[in-house]
C-alpha positions as CSV (number, residue, x, y, z in Angstrom):
1,M,-21.2,-12.6,5.0
2,V,-23.0,-9.3,5.4
3,L,-21.8,-6.6,7.8
4,G,-23.5,-3.3,8.5
5,P,-21.6,0.0,8.9
6,T,-19.1,-0.3,11.8
7,E,-19.8,-4.0,12.3
8,S,-17.0,-6.6,12.4
9,E,-16.7,-10.4,12.4
10,G,-13.8,-12.3,13.9
11,G,-11.3,-10.7,16.2
12,P,-7.8,-11.0,17.6
13,G,-8.2,-14.7,18.6
14,N,-10.3,-15.7,15.5
15,R,-8.6,-18.3,13.4
16,H,-9.6,-21.4,11.4
17,R,-7.6,-24.4,12.5
18,G,-7.9,-26.5,9.4
19,A,-9.3,-24.4,6.5
20,D,-8.1,-21.6,4.3
21,Q,-10.7,-18.9,3.8
22,W,-11.1,-17.2,0.4
23,L,-13.0,-13.9,0.8
24,F,-14.4,-12.1,-2.2
25,V,-15.9,-8.6,-1.8
26,V,-19.2,-8.2,-3.6
27,S,-20.0,-4.7,-2.4
28,G,-19.0,-2.2,0.2
29,D,-15.7,-1.2,1.8
30,G,-13.8,-2.4,4.8
31,V,-10.6,-3.6,6.3
32,A,-9.3,-7.1,6.8
33,K,-6.9,-7.4,9.8
34,I,-4.7,-10.5,9.3
35,N,-2.0,-11.3,11.8
36,G,-1.9,-7.7,12.9
37,K,-1.6,-6.2,9.4
38,N,-4.5,-4.2,7.8
39,Y,-5.6,-4.7,4.2
40,S,-8.2,-2.4,2.6
41,I,-11.0,-4.3,0.9
42,K,-13.5,-3.1,-1.7
43,P,-15.6,-4.6,-4.5
44,G,-13.6,-7.0,-6.5
45,T,-11.0,-7.7,-3.8
46,L,-10.1,-11.4,-3.5
47,L,-8.2,-12.2,-0.3
48,L,-6.7,-15.5,1.0
49,I,-6.8,-16.0,4.8
50,E,-4.7,-19.1,5.4
51,H,-5.6,-21.6,8.1
52,G,-4.2,-20.5,11.4
53,D,-4.1,-16.8,10.5
54,R,-5.6,-14.5,13.2
55,H,-8.2,-12.3,11.4
56,E,-11.1,-9.9,11.6
57,V,-13.1,-8.2,8.9
58,Q,-14.7,-4.8,9.6
59,N,-17.1,-2.7,7.5
60,T,-15.6,0.8,7.3
61,G,-18.1,2.2,4.8
62,R,-21.6,3.6,5.0
63,V,-23.4,0.8,3.3
64,L,-23.5,-3.0,3.8
65,L,-20.3,-4.9,3.2
66,R,-21.2,-8.1,1.4
67,T,-18.6,-10.9,0.9
68,L,-18.6,-14.3,-0.5
69,N,-16.5,-16.7,1.6
70,V,-15.2,-20.2,0.6
71,Y,-13.5,-22.5,3.0
72,V,-11.1,-25.1,1.8
73,P,-11.6,-27.7,3.1
74,P,-15.0,-27.0,4.5
75,A,-14.7,-25.3,7.9
76,Y,-18.3,-25.4,9.3
77,R,-21.2,-27.7,9.6
78,A,-24.7,-26.8,8.4
79,N,-25.5,-25.6,12.0
80,S,-22.5,-23.2,11.9
81,T,-20.4,-25.1,14.3
82,E,-16.7,-25.4,13.3
83,L,-15.4,-28.7,11.9
84,P,-12.2,-30.2,13.4
85,A,-9.0,-29.6,11.5
86,A,-8.6,-31.8,8.5
87,R,-6.0,-34.7,8.6
88,S,-3.0,-34.4,6.4
């Protein structure tokens, strides 16, 4: 994911029904808002956003915020539509 200065992704109602999201910050600075709590993120930060967590990621720096995101199990199809929750 790449966010420009002041850009954000997600929001108060954003959550993944059936996948955990691992977010690794490659470059830039920002804040991850998870279930109403703010976490500062910077290069080298590894953050787990568990399925069902409400979350938003915002670039608070002056350069691009670049993250690598891994969803377990997969959360999206190739066309970017969300997959249904996995069965347990």
